[in-house]
DOKOL-695396 format. One record per residue (C-alpha): residue in three letters; x, z, y. Coordinates in steps of 0.5 Angstrom, whole numbers, plus 500, padded with zeros to 3 digits. Layout:
! residues N
ALAXZY/...
END
This chain:
! residues 537
MET324936876/VAL317938873/LYS318944869/PRO315946863/GLU311953863/ARG314954856/PRO319951851/PRO314946847/GLN313947840/THR308942837/GLU307934837/LEU304934844/ASP308938848/LYS315934846/ALA312929852/ALA315936856/LEU322935854/VAL322928858/THR324931866/TYR326927873/VAL332931877/ASP328933884/ASP333937886/PRO340934888/LYS343942887/ARG341943880/ARG347943875/TYR347941868/VAL351942862/PHE355937860/HIS359938853/SER366935854/GLY370936848/GLU373943847/ALA370945853/PHE364945858/ARG363941865/TYR357943869/GLU354937874/ARG350935879/LEU345929878/PRO342924882/VAL335925885/GLY331921879/THR335922873/ARG331922867/VAL333928863/ILE331928855/HIS332935852/PRO332937844/PRO326940841/PRO326948840/PRO327949833/LEU321949829/PRO319956825/PRO323956819/LEU321957812/GLN321965810/ASP322965803/VAL327960802/ASP329962795/GLY321961794/ALA321954797/ILE327951793/GLU323954786/HIS317950788/ALA320944790/LEU324944783/GLU318945779/HIS313941783/PRO317936784/LEU315928787/ASP313923782/SER318927776/ASP317931772/PRO319939773/LEU326940772/SER326945767/ALA321940763/ARG327935764/LEU332940761/ARG334940753/PRO340944750/GLY346940749/MET344935755/LYS350933759/VAL349934767/THR352933774/ILE351936780/ALA353932787/PHE352935793/ASP354933801/ASP360934802/LEU362937809/SER361931814/LEU354935814/PRO351939818/LEU354939825/PRO357945826/PRO357947818/MET352952817/ARG354960817/ALA354963810/PRO350962805/ASP350955805/LEU343951803/ARG347947798/GLY350953795/ARG343957794/ILE340950791/ILE346950786/GLU345957784/LYS338956783/VAL339950779/LEU345953774/GLU340958772/LYS335954770/LEU341950766/ALA342956763/ALA336959761/LYS335952757/GLY341952754/VAL345947758/ASP353948759/ASP356942759/VAL355942767/GLN360939773/ILE359940780/VAL362934785/ALA363934792/ALA360927794/LEU365925799/GLY365918798/LEU372916802/HIS372922806/ARG378927805/PRO377932800/MET375938802/THR380944801/PRO378950796/GLY375955802/GLU371949804/LEU368948797/ARG367955797/HIS363956803/ALA359950801/VAL357953794/GLY357960795/PRO363965792/ARG359966784/VAL359959784/PHE366957786/LYS368962781/ALA366960775/PHE367953776/TRP373951780/PRO377948779/HIS375944772/ARG368944773/LEU368944781/TYR372938784/ASN372933789/HIS370926788/ASP376922787/ALA374914789/GLU381912787/ASP381915779/LYS381907777/GLU381910769/ASN375914770/PHE371908774/VAL366904770/GLN362898772/VAL355899773/GLY353892775/ALA351887780/THR345886785/PRO342879786/HIS346879792/GLY352880788/GLU354887790/THR357890785/VAL357898783/ALA362902780/MET361910779/PRO365915775/LYS364915768/ARG363922768/ILE356920773/VAL354914768/ASP355918761/SER351924764/ASP344926761/LEU342928768/LEU345927775/ILE342932781/TYR344930787/VAL343936793/ASN342933800/LEU342936807/ASN339932812/LEU341932819/ALA340925821/ALA335919820/MET341916816/ASP342921811/GLY339921804/GLY335918801/VAL338911797/LYS344912802/ALA346918798/VAL349915791/PRO352908793/THR356912799/GLY358918796/LEU359917788/THR363910789/ASN369907790/TYR372902796/ALA370896792/THR363898792/LEU362901799/ARG365895802/HIS359891800/HIS355895806/HIS360898810/ASN362892813/VAL362888820/HIS356884817/THR351889815/LEU354894821/LEU353889826/HIS346887824/SER344895823/ASN339894829/SER339902829/LEU343907824/MET337912825/ASP331907823/PRO332905816/PRO327899815/ARG331895821/SER338897818/ALA342891814/LEU345898811/HIS339900809/ASP338894806/ALA344893801/CYS344901800/SER336900796/ARG339895792/MET345898790/SER341905789/ALA336901785/LEU341898781/ILE345905779/GLU338909778/ARG337904772/HIS342906769/VAL343913771/ASN338919771/VAL337921778/PHE334927780/LYS334928788/ILE333935792/GLU333934799/THR332939804/THR331939812/LEU334944818/ASN331946825/THR335944831/ASN338952831/THR345949832/PHE349955836/PRO349963835/ALA346968839/ILE351968844/LEU351961845/ARG343959844/HIS343957851/LEU346951850/GLN340949846/LYS335951852/PRO334947858/GLU338950864/TRP332953867/ASP330957862/TRP337961861/ALA336969863/PRO342972868/TRP346974862/GLU347967859/ARG348964866/ALA354969866/VAL356967859/PHE356960860/GLN360961867/SER365966864/ASN366961858/LYS367955862/ALA373958866/PHE377960860/LEU376954856/GLY378951863/VAL385954862/ALA386955855/PRO391951851/PHE388945847/GLU390949840/LEU386955842/ARG379952844/ARG380947838/ARG380953834/ILE375957837/PHE369951836/HIS371949829/SER369957828/ILE362956830/ARG357957825/ALA350955825/PRO345959824/TYR339953821/GLY333954819/LEU330951813/THR324947815/GLY322943808/ILE324941801/ALA323937796/ALA325934789/GLY324929784/ALA324921785/THR329918791/GLY323914794/PRO318920795/VAL323925797/HIS326922802/GLU319920805/HIS317927806/THR324928808/MET323923814/ALA316926815/ASN320933816/LEU326930820/LEU321927825/ARG317933826/GLN323936828/GLN328931832/ALA323925834/VAL322925842/PRO317920845/VAL321916851/GLN318910856/GLY323905857/GLN331903857/ALA336906862/ASP341902865/VAL347907865/LEU346912859/LEU350919861/LEU353923855/GLY356929854/VAL361929848/PRO362935844/TYR368936840/LEU364934833/MET362929829/PRO362927822/TYR369926820/ASN373931824/VAL370938821/ASN375943822/SER380937825/ILE381933831/LEU377928834/ASN382923836/PRO381917839/VAL378912833/LEU373918832/PHE372918839/HIS370910839/CYS365912833/LEU362918836/VAL360915843/LEU358908840/GLY356909833/TYR353915833/LEU350918840/PHE348911842/ASN344910835/LEU340916836/TYR334912838/ARG329908834/GLY325902836/LYS330900842/PRO336903844/LEU336908850/VAL341903855/ARG338897855/LYS343890853/GLY349889858/GLY348897860/VAL353902862/VAL355909858/ILE358914861/ALA361919857/THR365926859/HIS370928855/PRO378929855/LEU380924852/GLU388924849/ALA392921843/ARG392927839/PHE391926831/HIS391931825/LYS397929821/THR394931815/HIS387928815/HIS388922818/PRO394919817/SER392912817/TYR387913823/ILE394914827/GLU397906824/PHE390903826/TYR391906832/GLU398905834/ARG398898831/VAL391895830/LEU388896836/ALA394894840/GLN393887837/THR385886838/HIS379890838/ASP375884835/GLN371887829/LYS371881825/ALA378879826/ILE381887824/GLU376886818/GLN379880815/GLY386881818/PHE389889816/GLU383892812/ALA385890805/GLU393892806/PHE390899808/ALA386900802/ALA392898798/ASN397902802/PRO400907796/ARG402912801/TYR395912804/LEU392913797/GLU397918796/GLN394922801/TYR387921800/ARG388923792/HIS393929792/GLY392932799/TYR386932805/ALA387925807/PHE381920808/HIS382914805/GLY387909808/VAL381905810/HIS377909813/PRO379908820/PHE376901819/TYR369904818/ALA369909824/TRP371902827/TYR365898824/TRP360904825/ALA360902833/ALA359895832/HIS352895834/GLY354900840/GLN360896841/ASP356889842/HIS350892846/VAL354896851/GLY356892857/LYS362898860/VAL364905858/ILE367910863/VAL369916860/VAL370922865/GLY375926865/ALA380923861/ARG386926861/ASP390919857/LYS389913861/GLN393910855/ALA388912850/ALA382909854/ASP385902855/ARG387902848/LEU379902846/GLY377897852/TYR374903856/SER375905864/THR376912866/ALA373916872/LYS376923875/SER369925876/LEU361923875/PRO360921882/GLU366916881/ALA364914875/LEU356912877/GLU359908882/MET364904878/ALA357903874/GLN354899879/SER359894879/VAL356892872/THR348894873/GLY348893881/PRO344898887/ASP340903884/PRO341904876/LYS336908872/LEU340914870/THR338917863/TYR342923861/LEU341925854/HIS342932853/LEU345934847/PRO347937842/PRO343939839/ILE341933835/PHE335930836/LEU332922835/CYS329919841/ASP323914840/VAL324909845/THR318904846/
END
C-alpha cells in the first residue's frame, strides 16, 4: 500500500485517498450495524478513503449574517421584510445530518438569526414547520434539539410544529406542471408572504429544487417523483443533471415558486463525523495512534458481547461535531450552485474505473432510522439506494457486478416508527420483489390505510406508503447489481426475503462472488462513513 505522508487537504491531494492493498496482514475497519468488524483484504484491493474534514468557518454567526444580507440573486432578507407580513420558516427534518449534529444545531442558529430580523421589522405572524414530507413526525425533544431551547420555548406547540401531509382541510392545489404533475401544499405556505427554507446539505441529492416539492407537499404530489419509473431512470441520485428525480422536482419547484415567495438558506458541513474519542473511525487505520487502536479494540470487544438494545442506544447517542464550510441564501438556483461547489470541494474523490466487486461496511444509521431501528427494508434502501449511489459519472461497481455488505441483518422493526414496514416486509415482499408489481399491486392500499394514516398524523410513524419509497429508492441499484452478499447476517430468512445471499466471513463471500464475476475479480472497498462521493471515470 502507498501510505500518504500527510492527510490530504487539497483537491490535488485527493488522489492519495485511493490506495491499494499490498500487505495481506493489514486490517481495515468495516462497520457492521451497531458493531465493527476488522478485516483483512486481498492484495490488490482498491481502498477509497473519505476526505478529511475541511477547516470550518470560525465565525458562524457572522457567516449567517453575511448570507442573509448578501444573498444570491435576491434582495437582502431585511429589505424584504415589512410589518404585518405572514412568514413561514421551514427546516429540514431529522433525516439529516447523519449522525445528528451536536448542540447547538446549525438550523437553530440560523432560525434564531432570522427571527431577530423578523422581530426588528415588526413581523409577528411567524410559524416554524419541520419539513417532513411523509417522514415520521419529530418528537418534542427532537424538535427542541433542531431549533434550540429558546425557539422551542417561544414557539412550541402552536407556532412550531411538524408538517402534516394528510391535513386535507388545510391543503390547496397550486397547479400542474406541463407534464401533468399536480402540486398541492399547505394553505399556510401558499398564503405566506414569504417562505424561508433552511437546508442542511450532506449529499448532492439534498436541497435545491428537491426541498420544497418533497418536504412540504402530500402523497398525491410526491408520487409524481417518488415512483419506480422516476427512480429507476435516475442514473445517479448524487448526480442531479442525470436524474429523472431532479427533472421532476425542477418542474414542480418552478411551479411552486410562481405562487410562493421563497427565500432559500443552504449550508454545507465538513466530514467531521465522530466525537474525539471515536475520531479514529474517520482516519486511515495506519494513522491511528496507539491509544486509538486500544480504544477501537476495546469497543469492538464490548460491542461483540453487548445486547442489541444497549448497542443501539450507544450508537444513536452519537452527536457529530460537524463544522460549517459554507452558507448561501437567496434564490433557489444560484444558492444550490454555491452549495454544490462547496459540497464537492469537501466530498468528491476522483476514481478511475469500475470494480467487479464493491465492498461496503454498512453502519447502523440512514435517513429513516434516526433514533430508531434499521429494519430489513431500510437495509435494502441503504445498501442499494444510498451507498450504491455515492458516485457521479458511473457506479463504482460494473453492471452485473457484486456488492458484499457487512451487517448482522435481522428482522427487527421499530413498531412505533415503522408499522407499515412490517406489513410490507411480511406480506408484500413475500409475494414479489418486482418494483412495478409492488407499485401497481399494493401502493394505493397502503397509502389509504386508515390505521397507518392515524399513526402518521397522531403518533410518530412514517406514512403508510413510505416503505414503498424506500424500496423504490433502491430501484437503480437493484437493476444494476447482479448479486448482493451479506457477511455476518444473523437471519438468513431476512436475507432470503430481500433476495440476498449470506456468508459467514468475508473470504467466504469473496469466493461466492466469483461465481458471478469469474476468477480474480477487481475489488474495491468504499471505506465509509464519513459520507463522501466518488467521481468515477
